[in-house]
VMD Tcl script that builds the backbone (N, CA, C; Angstrom):
set m [mol new atoms 174]
animate dup $m
set s [atomselect $m all]
$s set {name element resname resid chain x y z} {
  {N N MET 1 A 112.346 125.297 76.597}
  {CA C MET 1 A 112.722 124.196 75.742}
  {C C MET 1 A 111.875 122.957 76.053}
  {N N LYS 2 A 111.615 122.746 77.320}
  {CA C LYS 2 A 110.830 121.575 77.710}
  {C C LYS 2 A 109.418 121.646 77.129}
  {N N ALA 3 A 108.790 122.804 77.228}
  {CA C ALA 3 A 107.430 122.963 76.694}
  {C C ALA 3 A 107.413 122.772 75.188}
  {N N SER 4 A 108.388 123.333 74.507}
  {CA C SER 4 A 108.463 123.197 73.052}
  {C C SER 4 A 108.698 121.746 72.657}
  {N N PHE 5 A 109.557 121.052 73.413}
  {CA C PHE 5 A 109.797 119.637 73.142}
  {C C PHE 5 A 108.496 118.845 73.192}
  {N N PHE 6 A 107.728 119.026 74.262}
  {CA C PHE 6 A 106.495 118.265 74.411}
  {C C PHE 6 A 105.418 118.677 73.407}
  {N N LEU 7 A 105.412 119.918 72.995}
  {CA C LEU 7 A 104.450 120.361 71.983}
  {C C LEU 7 A 104.753 119.780 70.608}
  {N N ASN 8 A 106.025 119.514 70.334}
  {CA C ASN 8 A 106.430 119.108 68.986}
  {C C ASN 8 A 106.942 117.681 68.877}
  {N N LYS 9 A 106.889 116.919 69.943}
  {CA C LYS 9 A 107.423 115.564 69.900}
  {C C LYS 9 A 106.661 114.665 68.923}
  {N N SER 10 A 105.465 115.047 68.552}
  {CA C SER 10 A 104.695 114.258 67.584}
  {C C SER 10 A 105.378 114.200 66.218}
  {N N ILE 11 A 106.255 115.154 65.928}
  {CA C ILE 11 A 107.001 115.146 64.665}
  {C C ILE 11 A 107.842 113.873 64.566}
  {N N LEU 12 A 108.380 113.421 65.689}
  {CA C LEU 12 A 109.276 112.265 65.704}
  {C C LEU 12 A 108.628 110.963 66.149}
  {N N GLU 13 A 107.487 111.019 66.755}
  {CA C GLU 13 A 106.916 109.833 67.400}
  {C C GLU 13 A 106.754 108.647 66.455}
  {N N LYS 14 A 106.315 108.872 65.241}
  {CA C LYS 14 A 106.102 107.778 64.297}
  {C C LYS 14 A 107.415 107.058 63.982}
  {N N GLU 15 A 108.496 107.816 63.841}
  {CA C GLU 15 A 109.778 107.240 63.459}
  {C C GLU 15 A 110.509 106.558 64.613}
  {N N ILE 16 A 110.225 106.958 65.840}
  {CA C ILE 16 A 111.005 106.424 66.953}
  {C C ILE 16 A 110.238 105.459 67.851}
  {N N ILE 17 A 109.080 105.019 67.427}
  {CA C ILE 17 A 108.311 104.060 68.231}
  {C C ILE 17 A 109.125 102.772 68.363}
  {N N ASN 18 A 109.241 102.294 69.582}
  {CA C ASN 18 A 109.969 101.060 69.909}
  {C C ASN 18 A 111.445 101.106 69.539}
  {N N LYS 19 A 112.034 102.273 69.508}
  {CA C LYS 19 A 113.458 102.435 69.240}
  {C C LYS 19 A 114.064 103.272 70.358}
  {N N ASN 20 A 115.324 103.105 70.581}
  {CA C ASN 20 A 116.009 103.868 71.625}
  {C C ASN 20 A 116.825 104.989 71.003}
  {N N TYR 21 A 116.377 106.193 71.200}
  {CA C TYR 21 A 117.106 107.373 70.772}
  {C C TYR 21 A 117.180 108.324 71.958}
  {N N TYR 22 A 118.306 108.972 72.105}
  {CA C TYR 22 A 118.469 109.962 73.156}
  {C C TYR 22 A 118.711 111.305 72.503}
  {N N ILE 23 A 117.932 112.282 72.893}
  {CA C ILE 23 A 118.080 113.637 72.374}
  {C C ILE 23 A 118.410 114.536 73.561}
  {N N ILE 24 A 119.517 115.222 73.450}
  {CA C ILE 24 A 119.945 116.113 74.523}
  {C C ILE 24 A 120.089 117.516 73.954}
  {N N PHE 25 A 119.469 118.458 74.622}
  {CA C PHE 25 A 119.584 119.861 74.231}
  {C C PHE 25 A 120.387 120.588 75.297}
  {N N ILE 26 A 121.368 121.325 74.857}
  {CA C ILE 26 A 122.176 122.126 75.772}
  {C C ILE 26 A 122.115 123.571 75.295}
  {N N TYR 27 A 121.663 124.425 76.169}
  {CA C TYR 27 A 121.569 125.849 75.848}
  {C C TYR 27 A 122.647 126.579 76.626}
  {N N LYS 28 A 123.530 127.243 75.910}
  {CA C LYS 28 A 124.629 127.960 76.556}
  {C C LYS 28 A 124.540 129.440 76.205}
  {N N ALA 29 A 123.933 130.174 77.065}
  {CA C ALA 29 A 123.858 131.627 76.901}
  {C C ALA 29 A 123.365 132.217 78.218}
  {N N PHE 30 A 123.537 133.497 78.364}
  {CA C PHE 30 A 123.093 134.162 79.587}
  {C C PHE 30 A 121.689 134.741 79.467}
  {N N ASP 31 A 121.261 135.006 78.256}
  {CA C ASP 31 A 119.926 135.574 78.067}
  {C C ASP 31 A 118.925 134.469 77.765}
  {N N LEU 32 A 117.663 134.730 78.060}
  {CA C LEU 32 A 116.607 133.771 77.778}
  {C C LEU 32 A 115.925 134.146 76.462}
  {N N PRO 33 A 115.893 133.228 75.505}
  {CA C PRO 33 A 115.241 133.532 74.229}
  {C C PRO 33 A 113.724 133.502 74.380}
  {N N GLU 34 A 113.053 134.102 73.431}
  {CA C GLU 34 A 111.587 134.071 73.422}
  {C C GLU 34 A 111.118 132.676 73.035}
  {N N PHE 35 A 109.949 132.296 73.525}
  {CA C PHE 35 A 109.413 130.965 73.244}
  {C C PHE 35 A 109.265 130.744 71.744}
  {N N LYS 36 A 108.846 131.756 71.032}
  {CA C LYS 36 A 108.652 131.628 69.576}
  {C C LYS 36 A 109.939 131.173 68.898}
  {N N ASN 37 A 111.060 131.763 69.267}
  {CA C ASN 37 A 112.345 131.404 68.659}
  {C C ASN 37 A 112.771 129.988 69.040}
  {N N VAL 38 A 112.568 129.638 70.287}
  {CA C VAL 38 A 112.904 128.286 70.739}
  {C C VAL 38 A 112.046 127.267 70.009}
  {N N ASN 39 A 110.769 127.534 69.909}
  {CA C ASN 39 A 109.841 126.611 69.261}
  {C C ASN 39 A 110.204 126.407 67.792}
  {N N GLU 40 A 110.514 127.470 67.085}
  {CA C GLU 40 A 110.909 127.358 65.681}
  {C C GLU 40 A 112.181 126.520 65.539}
  {N N SER 41 A 113.116 126.726 66.441}
  {CA C SER 41 A 114.366 125.965 66.397}
  {C C SER 41 A 114.135 124.482 66.678}
  {N N ILE 42 A 113.307 124.182 67.657}
  {CA C ILE 42 A 113.005 122.788 67.983}
  {C C ILE 42 A 112.335 122.094 66.806}
  {N N ILE 43 A 111.422 122.772 66.153}
  {CA C ILE 43 A 110.746 122.194 64.985}
  {C C ILE 43 A 111.758 121.893 63.883}
  {N N LYS 44 A 112.675 122.819 63.616}
  {CA C LYS 44 A 113.710 122.595 62.597}
  {C C LYS 44 A 114.587 121.409 62.967}
  {N N ILE 45 A 114.998 121.348 64.226}
  {CA C ILE 45 A 115.851 120.253 64.683}
  {C C ILE 45 A 115.124 118.918 64.563}
  {N N PHE 46 A 113.875 118.852 64.991}
  {CA C PHE 46 A 113.111 117.609 64.907}
  {C C PHE 46 A 112.929 117.158 63.467}
  {N N ASN 47 A 112.686 118.094 62.571}
  {CA C ASN 47 A 112.538 117.732 61.159}
  {C C ASN 47 A 113.850 117.213 60.581}
  {N N LYS 48 A 114.977 117.776 60.983}
  {CA C LYS 48 A 116.282 117.271 60.535}
  {C C LYS 48 A 116.536 115.875 61.077}
  {N N ILE 49 A 116.222 115.666 62.361}
  {CA C ILE 49 A 116.395 114.344 62.960}
  {C C ILE 49 A 115.504 113.329 62.257}
  {N N LYS 50 A 114.276 113.707 61.985}
  {CA C LYS 50 A 113.331 112.820 61.298}
  {C C LYS 50 A 113.872 112.417 59.936}
  {N N LYS 51 A 114.410 113.384 59.205}
  {CA C LYS 51 A 114.968 113.110 57.878}
  {C C LYS 51 A 116.129 112.131 57.970}
  {N N ILE 52 A 117.003 112.316 58.952}
  {CA C ILE 52 A 118.152 111.411 59.130}
  {C C ILE 52 A 117.680 110.005 59.473}
  {N N ILE 53 A 116.705 109.905 60.362}
  {CA C ILE 53 A 116.182 108.574 60.749}
  {C C ILE 53 A 115.562 107.878 59.558}
  {N N VAL 54 A 114.757 108.579 58.791}
  {CA C VAL 54 A 114.093 107.982 57.628}
  {C C VAL 54 A 115.119 107.544 56.595}
  {N N GLU 55 A 116.158 108.355 56.375}
  {CA C GLU 55 A 117.192 108.005 55.393}
  {C C GLU 55 A 117.995 106.775 55.822}
  {N N THR 56 A 118.235 106.619 57.097}
  {CA C THR 56 A 119.006 105.463 57.572}
  {C C THR 56 A 118.184 104.180 57.561}
  {N N ILE 57 A 116.880 104.298 57.666}
  {CA C ILE 57 A 116.012 103.130 57.641}
  {C C ILE 57 A 115.894 102.586 56.217}
  {N N ASP 58 A 115.827 103.471 55.249}
  {CA C ASP 58 A 115.631 103.041 53.837}
  {C C ASP 58 A 116.859 102.467 53.240}
}
mol reanalyze $m
mol bondsrecalc $m
mol representation Tube
mol addrep $m
């Protein structure tokens, strides 16, 4: 999750410059998912967060 976060944080960087947002990810399972699945999920989550931030600003 950490690697995927840092690879995809550019999705949010423009919207959160000079703003305070806290993003917490909690993974609750016993098995470890493949990086591909984690990365796809992080991208979806970041795009949803970006959409919410943009909508609240306008």
